[in-house]
mmCIF file of the N, C-alpha and C atoms, coordinates in Angstrom:
data_MODEL
# 
_entry.id   MODEL 
# 
loop_
_atom_site.group_PDB 
_atom_site.id 
_atom_site.type_symbol 
_atom_site.label_atom_id 
_atom_site.label_alt_id 
_atom_site.label_comp_id 
_atom_site.label_asym_id 
_atom_site.label_entity_id 
_atom_site.label_seq_id 
_atom_site.pdbx_PDB_ins_code 
_atom_site.Cartn_x 
_atom_site.Cartn_y 
_atom_site.Cartn_z 
_atom_site.occupancy 
_atom_site.B_iso_or_equiv 
_atom_site.pdbx_formal_charge 
_atom_site.auth_seq_id 
_atom_site.auth_comp_id 
_atom_site.auth_asym_id 
_atom_site.auth_atom_id 
_atom_site.pdbx_PDB_model_num 
ATOM 1   N N  . MET A 1 1  ? 53.994 33.677 69.313 1.00 0.00 ? 1  MET A N  1 
ATOM 2   C CA . MET A 1 1  ? 54.846 34.564 68.536 1.00 0.00 ? 1  MET A CA 1 
ATOM 3   C C  . MET A 1 1  ? 54.717 34.214 67.061 1.00 0.00 ? 1  MET A C  1 
ATOM 4   N N  . LYS A 1 2  ? 54.525 35.224 66.246 1.00 0.00 ? 2  LYS A N  1 
ATOM 5   C CA . LYS A 1 2  ? 54.366 35.014 64.813 1.00 0.00 ? 2  LYS A CA 1 
ATOM 6   C C  . LYS A 1 2  ? 55.715 34.707 64.163 1.00 0.00 ? 2  LYS A C  1 
ATOM 7   N N  . LYS A 1 3  ? 55.698 33.715 63.290 1.00 0.00 ? 3  LYS A N  1 
ATOM 8   C CA . LYS A 1 3  ? 56.922 33.358 62.572 1.00 0.00 ? 3  LYS A CA 1 
ATOM 9   C C  . LYS A 1 3  ? 57.248 34.435 61.543 1.00 0.00 ? 3  LYS A C  1 
ATOM 10  N N  . PRO A 1 4  ? 58.507 34.772 61.393 1.00 0.00 ? 4  PRO A N  1 
ATOM 11  C CA . PRO A 1 4  ? 58.858 35.753 60.366 1.00 0.00 ? 4  PRO A CA 1 
ATOM 12  C C  . PRO A 1 4  ? 58.734 35.138 58.978 1.00 0.00 ? 4  PRO A C  1 
ATOM 13  N N  . ASP A 1 5  ? 58.286 35.935 58.037 1.00 0.00 ? 5  ASP A N  1 
ATOM 14  C CA . ASP A 1 5  ? 58.233 35.496 56.646 1.00 0.00 ? 5  ASP A CA 1 
ATOM 15  C C  . ASP A 1 5  ? 59.512 35.999 55.984 1.00 0.00 ? 5  ASP A C  1 
ATOM 16  N N  . TYR A 1 6  ? 60.471 35.112 55.845 1.00 0.00 ? 6  TYR A N  1 
ATOM 17  C CA . TYR A 1 6  ? 61.782 35.510 55.342 1.00 0.00 ? 6  TYR A CA 1 
ATOM 18  C C  . TYR A 1 6  ? 61.715 36.128 53.952 1.00 0.00 ? 6  TYR A C  1 
ATOM 19  N N  . PHE A 1 7  ? 60.779 35.652 53.140 1.00 0.00 ? 7  PHE A N  1 
ATOM 20  C CA . PHE A 1 7  ? 60.673 36.203 51.795 1.00 0.00 ? 7  PHE A CA 1 
ATOM 21  C C  . PHE A 1 7  ? 60.098 37.614 51.801 1.00 0.00 ? 7  PHE A C  1 
ATOM 22  N N  . SER A 1 8  ? 59.346 37.984 52.840 1.00 0.00 ? 8  SER A N  1 
ATOM 23  C CA . SER A 1 8  ? 58.827 39.349 52.911 1.00 0.00 ? 8  SER A CA 1 
ATOM 24  C C  . SER A 1 8  ? 59.966 40.353 53.096 1.00 0.00 ? 8  SER A C  1 
ATOM 25  N N  . LEU A 1 9  ? 61.086 39.902 53.622 1.00 0.00 ? 9  LEU A N  1 
ATOM 26  C CA . LEU A 1 9  ? 62.246 40.783 53.762 1.00 0.00 ? 9  LEU A CA 1 
ATOM 27  C C  . LEU A 1 9  ? 62.796 41.209 52.402 1.00 0.00 ? 9  LEU A C  1 
ATOM 28  N N  . LEU A 1 10 ? 62.483 40.437 51.383 1.00 0.00 ? 10 LEU A N  1 
ATOM 29  C CA . LEU A 1 10 ? 62.938 40.755 50.033 1.00 0.00 ? 10 LEU A CA 1 
ATOM 30  C C  . LEU A 1 10 ? 61.932 41.609 49.258 1.00 0.00 ? 10 LEU A C  1 
ATOM 31  N N  . THR A 1 11 ? 60.779 41.914 49.877 1.00 0.00 ? 11 THR A N  1 
ATOM 32  C CA . THR A 1 11 ? 59.731 42.670 49.201 1.00 0.00 ? 11 THR A CA 1 
ATOM 33  C C  . THR A 1 11 ? 60.277 43.985 48.675 1.00 0.00 ? 11 THR A C  1 
ATOM 34  N N  . ASN A 1 12 ? 59.952 44.262 47.430 1.00 0.00 ? 12 ASN A N  1 
ATOM 35  C CA . ASN A 1 12 ? 60.390 45.467 46.720 1.00 0.00 ? 12 ASN A CA 1 
ATOM 36  C C  . ASN A 1 12 ? 61.905 45.532 46.522 1.00 0.00 ? 12 ASN A C  1 
ATOM 37  N N  . HIS A 1 13 ? 62.575 44.420 46.731 1.00 0.00 ? 13 HIS A N  1 
ATOM 38  C CA . HIS A 1 13 ? 64.017 44.374 46.502 1.00 0.00 ? 13 HIS A CA 1 
ATOM 39  C C  . HIS A 1 13 ? 64.360 43.431 45.352 1.00 0.00 ? 13 HIS A C  1 
ATOM 40  N N  . ILE A 1 14 ? 63.811 42.238 45.411 1.00 0.00 ? 14 ILE A N  1 
ATOM 41  C CA . ILE A 1 14 ? 64.113 41.242 44.389 1.00 0.00 ? 14 ILE A CA 1 
ATOM 42  C C  . ILE A 1 14 ? 62.969 40.234 44.346 1.00 0.00 ? 14 ILE A C  1 
ATOM 43  N N  . ASP A 1 15 ? 62.559 39.852 43.151 1.00 0.00 ? 15 ASP A N  1 
ATOM 44  C CA . ASP A 1 15 ? 61.500 38.848 42.977 1.00 0.00 ? 15 ASP A CA 1 
ATOM 45  C C  . ASP A 1 15 ? 62.119 37.649 42.274 1.00 0.00 ? 15 ASP A C  1 
ATOM 46  N N  . ILE A 1 16 ? 62.524 36.656 43.047 1.00 0.00 ? 16 ILE A N  1 
ATOM 47  C CA . ILE A 1 16 ? 63.229 35.510 42.474 1.00 0.00 ? 16 ILE A CA 1 
ATOM 48  C C  . ILE A 1 16 ? 62.280 34.414 42.008 1.00 0.00 ? 16 ILE A C  1 
ATOM 49  N N  . ARG A 1 17 ? 60.978 34.724 41.960 1.00 0.00 ? 17 ARG A N  1 
ATOM 50  C CA . ARG A 1 17 ? 60.036 33.756 41.394 1.00 0.00 ? 17 ARG A CA 1 
ATOM 51  C C  . ARG A 1 17 ? 60.092 33.774 39.873 1.00 0.00 ? 17 ARG A C  1 
ATOM 52  N N  . HIS A 1 18 ? 60.432 34.921 39.307 1.00 0.00 ? 18 HIS A N  1 
ATOM 53  C CA . HIS A 1 18 ? 60.443 35.054 37.851 1.00 0.00 ? 18 HIS A CA 1 
ATOM 54  C C  . HIS A 1 18 ? 61.838 35.283 37.279 1.00 0.00 ? 18 HIS A C  1 
ATOM 55  N N  . VAL A 1 19 ? 62.672 35.955 38.042 1.00 0.00 ? 19 VAL A N  1 
ATOM 56  C CA . VAL A 1 19 ? 64.042 36.241 37.602 1.00 0.00 ? 19 VAL A CA 1 
ATOM 57  C C  . VAL A 1 19 ? 64.976 35.713 38.684 1.00 0.00 ? 19 VAL A C  1 
ATOM 58  N N  . PRO A 1 20 ? 65.913 34.852 38.333 1.00 0.00 ? 20 PRO A N  1 
ATOM 59  C CA . PRO A 1 20 ? 66.783 34.277 39.360 1.00 0.00 ? 20 PRO A CA 1 
ATOM 60  C C  . PRO A 1 20 ? 67.744 35.305 39.936 1.00 0.00 ? 20 PRO A C  1 
ATOM 61  N N  . PHE A 1 21 ? 68.170 35.042 41.150 1.00 0.00 ? 21 PHE A N  1 
ATOM 62  C CA . PHE A 1 21 ? 69.226 35.839 41.758 1.00 0.00 ? 21 PHE A CA 1 
ATOM 63  C C  . PHE A 1 21 ? 70.552 35.180 41.441 1.00 0.00 ? 21 PHE A C  1 
ATOM 64  N N  . SER A 1 22 ? 71.513 35.983 41.065 1.00 0.00 ? 22 SER A N  1 
ATOM 65  C CA . SER A 1 22 ? 72.854 35.483 40.812 1.00 0.00 ? 22 SER A CA 1 
ATOM 66  C C  . SER A 1 22 ? 73.840 36.617 41.047 1.00 0.00 ? 22 SER A C  1 
ATOM 67  N N  . GLU A 1 23 ? 74.948 36.307 41.626 1.00 0.00 ? 23 GLU A N  1 
ATOM 68  C CA . GLU A 1 23 ? 76.000 37.294 41.828 1.00 0.00 ? 23 GLU A CA 1 
ATOM 69  C C  . GLU A 1 23 ? 76.843 37.366 40.561 1.00 0.00 ? 23 GLU A C  1 
ATOM 70  N N  . ARG A 1 24 ? 77.312 38.534 40.243 1.00 0.00 ? 24 ARG A N  1 
ATOM 71  C CA . ARG A 1 24 ? 78.132 38.711 39.045 1.00 0.00 ? 24 ARG A CA 1 
ATOM 72  C C  . ARG A 1 24 ? 79.329 37.768 39.076 1.00 0.00 ? 24 ARG A C  1 
ATOM 73  N N  . GLY A 1 25 ? 79.510 37.035 38.006 1.00 0.00 ? 25 GLY A N  1 
ATOM 74  C CA . GLY A 1 25 ? 80.607 36.083 37.922 1.00 0.00 ? 25 GLY A CA 1 
ATOM 75  C C  . GLY A 1 25 ? 80.286 34.717 38.498 1.00 0.00 ? 25 GLY A C  1 
ATOM 76  N N  . SER A 1 26 ? 79.157 34.620 39.181 1.00 0.00 ? 26 SER A N  1 
ATOM 77  C CA . SER A 1 26 ? 78.751 33.344 39.770 1.00 0.00 ? 26 SER A CA 1 
ATOM 78  C C  . SER A 1 26 ? 78.062 32.487 38.722 1.00 0.00 ? 26 SER A C  1 
ATOM 79  N N  . ARG A 1 27 ? 78.122 31.202 38.888 1.00 0.00 ? 27 ARG A N  1 
ATOM 80  C CA . ARG A 1 27 ? 77.431 30.289 37.981 1.00 0.00 ? 27 ARG A CA 1 
ATOM 81  C C  . ARG A 1 27 ? 76.232 29.651 38.676 1.00 0.00 ? 27 ARG A C  1 
ATOM 82  N N  . ILE A 1 28 ? 75.810 30.243 39.776 1.00 0.00 ? 28 ILE A N  1 
ATOM 83  C CA . ILE A 1 28 ? 74.678 29.726 40.545 1.00 0.00 ? 28 ILE A CA 1 
ATOM 84  C C  . ILE A 1 28 ? 73.477 30.646 40.353 1.00 0.00 ? 28 ILE A C  1 
ATOM 85  N N  . LEU A 1 29 ? 72.317 30.050 40.084 1.00 0.00 ? 29 LEU A N  1 
ATOM 86  C CA . LEU A 1 29 ? 71.059 30.780 39.951 1.00 0.00 ? 29 LEU A CA 1 
ATOM 87  C C  . LEU A 1 29 ? 70.129 30.339 41.071 1.00 0.00 ? 29 LEU A C  1 
ATOM 88  N N  . VAL A 1 30 ? 69.594 31.282 41.816 1.00 0.00 ? 30 VAL A N  1 
ATOM 89  C CA . VAL A 1 30 ? 68.686 30.982 42.926 1.00 0.00 ? 30 VAL A CA 1 
ATOM 90  C C  . VAL A 1 30 ? 67.286 31.442 42.545 1.00 0.00 ? 30 VAL A C  1 
ATOM 91  N N  . TYR A 1 31 ? 66.338 30.512 42.577 1.00 0.00 ? 31 TYR A N  1 
ATOM 92  C CA . TYR A 1 31 ? 64.943 30.786 42.245 1.00 0.00 ? 31 TYR A CA 1 
ATOM 93  C C  . TYR A 1 31 ? 64.064 30.484 43.453 1.00 0.00 ? 31 TYR A C  1 
ATOM 94  N N  . ARG A 1 32 ? 62.885 31.087 43.475 1.00 0.00 ? 32 ARG A N  1 
ATOM 95  C CA . ARG A 1 32 ? 61.864 30.749 44.472 1.00 0.00 ? 32 ARG A CA 1 
ATOM 96  C C  . ARG A 1 32 ? 60.707 30.081 43.747 1.00 0.00 ? 32 ARG A C  1 
ATOM 97  N N  . TYR A 1 33 ? 60.169 29.022 44.348 1.00 0.00 ? 33 TYR A N  1 
ATOM 98  C CA . TYR A 1 33 ? 58.991 28.372 43.787 1.00 0.00 ? 33 TYR A CA 1 
ATOM 99  C C  . TYR A 1 33 ? 57.819 29.348 43.805 1.00 0.00 ? 33 TYR A C  1 
ATOM 100 N N  . LEU A 1 34 ? 56.950 29.267 42.809 1.00 0.00 ? 34 LEU A N  1 
ATOM 101 C CA . LEU A 1 34 ? 55.779 30.135 42.753 1.00 0.00 ? 34 LEU A CA 1 
ATOM 102 C C  . LEU A 1 34 ? 54.754 29.800 43.830 1.00 0.00 ? 34 LEU A C  1 
ATOM 103 N N  . ASP A 1 35 ? 54.672 28.534 44.211 1.00 0.00 ? 35 ASP A N  1 
ATOM 104 C CA . ASP A 1 35 ? 53.581 28.077 45.072 1.00 0.00 ? 35 ASP A CA 1 
ATOM 105 C C  . ASP A 1 35 ? 53.992 27.700 46.494 1.00 0.00 ? 35 ASP A C  1 
ATOM 106 N N  . GLN A 1 36 ? 55.232 27.944 46.879 1.00 0.00 ? 36 GLN A N  1 
ATOM 107 C CA . GLN A 1 36 ? 55.646 27.609 48.243 1.00 0.00 ? 36 GLN A CA 1 
ATOM 108 C C  . GLN A 1 36 ? 56.814 28.487 48.677 1.00 0.00 ? 36 GLN A C  1 
ATOM 109 N N  . ASN A 1 37 ? 57.042 28.567 49.964 1.00 0.00 ? 37 ASN A N  1 
ATOM 110 C CA . ASN A 1 37 ? 58.147 29.349 50.513 1.00 0.00 ? 37 ASN A CA 1 
ATOM 111 C C  . ASN A 1 37 ? 59.411 28.505 50.565 1.00 0.00 ? 37 ASN A C  1 
ATOM 112 N N  . ALA A 1 38 ? 59.907 28.187 49.408 1.00 0.00 ? 38 ALA A N  1 
ATOM 113 C CA . ALA A 1 38 ? 61.133 27.404 49.290 1.00 0.00 ? 38 ALA A CA 1 
ATOM 114 C C  . ALA A 1 38 ? 61.876 27.878 48.050 1.00 0.00 ? 38 ALA A C  1 
ATOM 115 N N  . ILE A 1 39 ? 63.146 27.586 48.019 1.00 0.00 ? 39 ILE A N  1 
ATOM 116 C CA . ILE A 1 39 ? 63.954 27.976 46.865 1.00 0.00 ? 39 ILE A CA 1 
ATOM 117 C C  . ILE A 1 39 ? 64.587 26.746 46.235 1.00 0.00 ? 39 ILE A C  1 
ATOM 118 N N  . TYR A 1 40 ? 65.065 26.934 45.007 1.00 0.00 ? 40 TYR A N  1 
ATOM 119 C CA . TYR A 1 40 ? 65.862 25.902 44.366 1.00 0.00 ? 40 TYR A CA 1 
ATOM 120 C C  . TYR A 1 40 ? 67.037 26.567 43.673 1.00 0.00 ? 40 TYR A C  1 
ATOM 121 N N  . ILE A 1 41 ? 68.089 25.802 43.489 1.00 0.00 ? 41 ILE A N  1 
ATOM 122 C CA . ILE A 1 41 ? 69.340 26.329 42.954 1.00 0.00 ? 41 ILE A CA 1 
ATOM 123 C C  . ILE A 1 41 ? 69.707 25.565 41.695 1.00 0.00 ? 41 ILE A C  1 
ATOM 124 N N  . ARG A 1 42 ? 70.023 26.328 40.666 1.00 0.00 ? 42 ARG A N  1 
ATOM 125 C CA . ARG A 1 42 ? 70.481 25.743 39.408 1.00 0.00 ? 42 ARG A CA 1 
ATOM 126 C C  . ARG A 1 42 ? 71.912 26.195 39.137 1.00 0.00 ? 42 ARG A C  1 
ATOM 127 N N  . LEU A 1 43 ? 72.599 25.383 38.399 1.00 0.00 ? 43 LEU A N  1 
ATOM 128 C CA . LEU A 1 43 ? 73.946 25.723 37.972 1.00 0.00 ? 43 LEU A CA 1 
ATOM 129 C C  . LEU A 1 43 ? 73.859 26.272 36.556 1.00 0.00 ? 43 LEU A C  1 
ATOM 130 N N  . ALA A 1 44 ? 74.278 27.511 36.369 1.00 0.00 ? 44 ALA A N  1 
ATOM 131 C CA . ALA A 1 44 ? 74.240 28.158 35.061 1.00 0.00 ? 44 ALA A CA 1 
ATOM 132 C C  . ALA A 1 44 ? 75.568 27.925 34.354 1.00 0.00 ? 44 ALA A C  1 
ATOM 133 N N  . GLU A 1 45 ? 75.829 26.709 34.087 1.00 0.00 ? 45 GLU A N  1 
ATOM 134 C CA . GLU A 1 45 ? 77.091 26.307 33.469 1.00 0.00 ? 45 GLU A CA 1 
ATOM 135 C C  . GLU A 1 45 ? 76.775 25.553 32.196 1.00 0.00 ? 45 GLU A C  1 
ATOM 136 N N  . ARG A 1 46 ? 77.436 25.928 31.131 1.00 0.00 ? 46 ARG A N  1 
ATOM 137 C CA . ARG A 1 46 ? 77.246 25.185 29.889 1.00 0.00 ? 46 ARG A CA 1 
ATOM 138 C C  . ARG A 1 46 ? 78.108 23.936 29.929 1.00 0.00 ? 46 ARG A C  1 
ATOM 139 N N  . LEU A 1 47 ? 77.466 22.806 30.110 1.00 0.00 ? 47 LEU A N  1 
ATOM 140 C CA . LEU A 1 47 ? 78.169 21.527 30.142 1.00 0.00 ? 47 LEU A CA 1 
ATOM 141 C C  . LEU A 1 47 ? 78.110 20.939 28.741 1.00 0.00 ? 47 LEU A C  1 
ATOM 142 N N  . THR A 1 48 ? 78.945 21.475 27.860 1.00 0.00 ? 48 THR A N  1 
ATOM 143 C CA . THR A 1 48 ? 78.872 21.114 26.447 1.00 0.00 ? 48 THR A CA 1 
ATOM 144 C C  . THR A 1 48 ? 79.193 19.653 26.184 1.00 0.00 ? 48 THR A C  1 
ATOM 145 N N  . ASN A 1 49 ? 79.918 19.020 27.079 1.00 0.00 ? 49 ASN A N  1 
ATOM 146 C CA . ASN A 1 49 ? 80.192 17.595 26.879 1.00 0.00 ? 49 ASN A CA 1 
ATOM 147 C C  . ASN A 1 49 ? 78.955 16.745 27.186 1.00 0.00 ? 49 ASN A C  1 
ATOM 148 N N  . LEU A 1 50 ? 77.982 17.293 27.943 1.00 0.00 ? 50 LEU A N  1 
ATOM 149 C CA . LEU A 1 50 ? 76.732 16.586 28.220 1.00 0.00 ? 50 LEU A CA 1 
ATOM 150 C C  . LEU A 1 50 ? 75.614 17.017 27.277 1.00 0.00 ? 50 LEU A C  1 
ATOM 151 N N  . GLU A 1 51 ? 75.513 18.328 27.052 1.00 0.00 ? 51 GLU A N  1 
ATOM 152 C CA . GLU A 1 51 ? 74.466 18.883 26.201 1.00 0.00 ? 51 GLU A CA 1 
ATOM 153 C C  . GLU A 1 51 ? 75.071 20.010 25.381 1.00 0.00 ? 51 GLU A C  1 
ATOM 154 N N  . SER A 1 52 ? 74.893 19.959 24.079 1.00 0.00 ? 52 SER A N  1 
ATOM 155 C CA . SER A 1 52 ? 75.528 20.950 23.210 1.00 0.00 ? 52 SER A CA 1 
ATOM 156 C C  . SER A 1 52 ? 74.741 22.252 23.103 1.00 0.00 ? 52 SER A C  1 
ATOM 157 N N  . ASN A 1 53 ? 73.471 22.247 23.482 1.00 0.00 ? 53 ASN A N  1 
ATOM 158 C CA . ASN A 1 53 ? 72.637 23.439 23.389 1.00 0.00 ? 53 ASN A CA 1 
ATOM 159 C C  . ASN A 1 53 ? 73.135 24.511 24.359 1.00 0.00 ? 53 ASN A C  1 
ATOM 160 N N  . ILE A 1 54 ? 73.271 25.742 23.878 1.00 0.00 ? 54 ILE A N  1 
ATOM 161 C CA . ILE A 1 54 ? 73.788 26.833 24.706 1.00 0.00 ? 54 ILE A CA 1 
ATOM 162 C C  . ILE A 1 54 ? 72.893 27.111 25.911 1.00 0.00 ? 54 ILE A C  1 
ATOM 163 N N  . GLU A 1 55 ? 71.570 27.006 25.755 1.00 0.00 ? 55 GLU A N  1 
ATOM 164 C CA . GLU A 1 55 ? 70.640 27.303 26.846 1.00 0.00 ? 55 GLU A CA 1 
ATOM 165 C C  . GLU A 1 55 ? 70.122 26.044 27.534 1.00 0.00 ? 55 GLU A C  1 
ATOM 166 N N  . ALA A 1 56 ? 70.842 24.957 27.453 1.00 0.00 ? 56 ALA A N  1 
ATOM 167 C CA . ALA A 1 56 ? 70.404 23.690 28.056 1.00 0.00 ? 56 ALA A CA 1 
ATOM 168 C C  . ALA A 1 56 ? 70.276 23.786 29.570 1.00 0.00 ? 56 ALA A C  1 
ATOM 169 N N  . TYR A 1 57 ? 71.065 24.645 30.195 1.00 0.00 ? 57 TYR A N  1 
ATOM 170 C CA . TYR A 1 57 ? 71.000 24.770 31.657 1.00 0.00 ? 57 TYR A CA 1 
ATOM 171 C C  . TYR A 1 57 ? 69.639 25.270 32.132 1.00 0.00 ? 57 TYR A C  1 
ATOM 172 N N  . LEU A 1 58 ? 68.892 25.956 31.265 1.00 0.00 ? 58 LEU A N  1 
ATOM 173 C CA . LEU A 1 58 ? 67.568 26.454 31.648 1.00 0.00 ? 58 LEU A CA 1 
ATOM 174 C C  . LEU A 1 58 ? 66.560 25.324 31.817 1.00 0.00 ? 58 LEU A C  1 
ATOM 175 N N  . ASN A 1 59 ? 66.779 24.208 31.139 1.00 0.00 ? 59 ASN A N  1 
ATOM 176 C CA . ASN A 1 59 ? 65.857 23.077 31.201 1.00 0.00 ? 59 ASN A CA 1 
ATOM 177 C C  . ASN A 1 59 ? 66.357 21.947 32.095 1.00 0.00 ? 59 ASN A C  1 
ATOM 178 N N  . ARG A 1 60 ? 67.578 22.056 32.570 1.00 0.00 ? 60 ARG A N  1 
ATOM 179 C CA . ARG A 1 60 ? 68.157 21.033 33.432 1.00 0.00 ? 60 ARG A CA 1 
ATOM 180 C C  . ARG A 1 60 ? 67.495 21.080 34.808 1.00 0.00 ? 60 ARG A C  1 
ATOM 181 N N  . LEU A 1 61 ? 67.331 19.938 35.441 1.00 0.00 ? 61 LEU A N  1 
ATOM 182 C CA . LEU A 1 61 ? 66.752 19.889 36.781 1.00 0.00 ? 61 LEU A CA 1 
ATOM 183 C C  . LEU A 1 61 ? 67.637 20.646 37.771 1.00 0.00 ? 61 LEU A C  1 
ATOM 184 N N  . PRO A 1 62 ? 67.047 21.246 38.793 1.00 0.00 ? 62 PRO A N  1 
ATOM 185 C CA . PRO A 1 62 ? 67.849 21.939 39.809 1.00 0.00 ? 62 PRO A CA 1 
ATOM 186 C C  . PRO A 1 62 ? 68.785 20.975 40.530 1.00 0.00 ? 62 PRO A C  1 
ATOM 187 N N  . PHE A 1 63 ? 69.942 21.483 40.945 1.00 0.00 ? 63 PHE A N  1 
ATOM 188 C CA . PHE A 1 63 ? 70.878 20.671 41.718 1.00 0.00 ? 63 PHE A CA 1 
ATOM 189 C C  . PHE A 1 63 ? 70.420 20.559 43.165 1.00 0.00 ? 63 PHE A C  1 
ATOM 190 N N  . ILE A 1 64 ? 69.801 21.602 43.674 1.00 0.00 ? 64 ILE A N  1 
ATOM 191 C CA . ILE A 1 64 ? 69.243 21.587 45.030 1.00 0.00 ? 64 ILE A CA 1 
ATOM 192 C C  . ILE A 1 64 ? 67.787 22.013 44.924 1.00 0.00 ? 64 ILE A C  1 
ATOM 193 N N  . GLN A 1 65 ? 66.880 21.178 45.441 1.00 0.00 ? 65 GLN A N  1 
ATOM 194 C CA . GLN A 1 65 ? 65.451 21.464 45.378 1.00 0.00 ? 65 GLN A CA 1 
ATOM 195 C C  . GLN A 1 65 ? 64.869 21.544 46.782 1.00 0.00 ? 65 GLN A C  1 
ATOM 196 N N  . ASP A 1 66 ? 63.764 22.279 46.907 1.00 0.00 ? 66 ASP A N  1 
ATOM 197 C CA . ASP A 1 66 ? 62.994 22.357 48.153 1.00 0.00 ? 66 ASP A CA 1 
ATOM 198 C C  . ASP A 1 66 ? 63.843 22.755 49.356 1.00 0.00 ? 66 ASP A C  1 
ATOM 199 N N  . LEU A 1 67 ? 64.622 23.784 49.199 1.00 0.00 ? 67 LEU A N  1 
ATOM 200 C CA . LEU A 1 67 ? 65.434 24.314 50.289 1.00 0.00 ? 67 LEU A CA 1 
ATOM 201 C C  . LEU A 1 67 ? 64.592 25.336 51.050 1.00 0.00 ? 67 LEU A C  1 
ATOM 202 N N  . PHE A 1 68 ? 64.356 25.085 52.329 1.00 0.00 ? 68 PHE A N  1 
ATOM 203 C CA . PHE A 1 68 ? 63.516 25.943 53.158 1.00 0.00 ? 68 PHE A CA 1 
ATOM 204 C C  . PHE A 1 68 ? 64.365 26.715 54.152 1.00 0.00 ? 68 PHE A C  1 
ATOM 205 N N  . PHE A 1 69 ? 63.923 27.932 54.473 1.00 0.00 ? 69 PHE A N  1 
ATOM 206 C CA . PHE A 1 69 ? 64.539 28.697 55.544 1.00 0.00 ? 69 PHE A CA 1 
ATOM 207 C C  . PHE A 1 69 ? 63.920 28.244 56.858 1.00 0.00 ? 69 PHE A C  1 
ATOM 208 N N  . ILE A 1 70 ? 64.745 28.151 57.889 1.00 0.00 ? 70 ILE A N  1 
ATOM 209 C CA . ILE A 1 70 ? 64.240 27.758 59.207 1.00 0.00 ? 70 ILE A CA 1 
ATOM 210 C C  . ILE A 1 70 ? 64.668 28.794 60.239 1.00 0.00 ? 70 ILE A C  1 
ATOM 211 N N  . ASP A 1 71 ? 63.962 28.798 61.366 1.00 0.00 ? 71 ASP A N  1 
ATOM 212 C CA . ASP A 1 71 ? 64.331 29.705 62.446 1.00 0.00 ? 71 ASP A CA 1 
ATOM 213 C C  . ASP A 1 71 ? 65.183 28.974 63.480 1.00 0.00 ? 71 ASP A C  1 
ATOM 214 N N  . GLU A 1 72 ? 65.442 29.642 64.600 1.00 0.00 ? 72 GLU A N  1 
ATOM 215 C CA . GLU A 1 72 ? 66.306 29.040 65.621 1.00 0.00 ? 72 GLU A CA 1 
ATOM 216 C C  . GLU A 1 72 ? 65.706 27.802 66.267 1.00 0.00 ? 72 GLU A C  1 
ATOM 217 N N  . LYS A 1 73 ? 64.387 27.611 66.091 1.00 0.00 ? 73 LYS A N  1 
ATOM 218 C CA . LYS A 1 73 ? 63.720 26.419 66.629 1.00 0.00 ? 73 LYS A CA 1 
ATOM 219 C C  . LYS A 1 73 ? 63.593 25.316 65.577 1.00 0.00 ? 73 LYS A C  1 
ATOM 220 N N  . LYS A 1 74 ? 64.255 25.529 64.459 1.00 0.00 ? 74 LYS A N  1 
ATOM 221 C CA . LYS A 1 74 ? 64.282 24.577 63.347 1.00 0.00 ? 74 LYS A CA 1 
ATOM 222 C C  . LYS A 1 74 ? 62.902 24.344 62.738 1.00 0.00 ? 74 LYS A C  1 
ATOM 223 N N  . THR A 1 75 ? 62.090 25.400 62.700 1.00 0.00 ? 75 THR A N  1 
ATOM 224 C CA . THR A 1 75 ? 60.789 25.320 62.045 1.00 0.00 ? 75 THR A CA 1 
ATOM 225 C C  . THR A 1 75 ? 60.793 26.250 60.842 1.00 0.00 ? 75 THR A C  1 
ATOM 226 N N  . SER A 1 76 ? 60.102 25.847 59.812 1.00 0.00 ? 76 SER A N  1 
ATOM 227 C CA . SER A 1 76 ? 59.992 26.683 58.615 1.00 0.00 ? 76 SER A CA 1 
ATOM 228 C C  . SER A 1 76 ? 58.635 27.362 58.617 1.00 0.00 ? 76 SER A C  1 
ATOM 229 N N  . ASN A 1 77 ? 58.520 28.430 57.858 1.00 0.00 ? 77 ASN A N  1 
ATOM 230 C CA . ASN A 1 77 ? 57.233 29.120 57.804 1.00 0.00 ? 77 ASN A CA 1 
ATOM 231 C C  . ASN A 1 77 ? 56.431 28.738 56.602 1.00 0.00 ? 77 ASN A C  1 
# 
C-alpha cells in the first residue's frame, strides 16, 4: 500500500515552504522545509526584552524543528 503524501493534500491550497501558515491573531508560524517532508514552528512574538529589533523573530531559531507527519502505523513518508 502506498503511503499518503500529506503535503500533497495542500497542493494548490497553501505553499508553506515560502510563506508561513498562521491563523489570524495567532503568534505561531508554521513552515515546511524546502528539502524534506517536515515542518517547523516559529513564534512570531516580539520579545523586546531579549531582542529590540522588530523583525528579530524572523531570524530566531524555530521552537519546534523536524516535526514529521506519521500514519496509523507510526511511519512517516
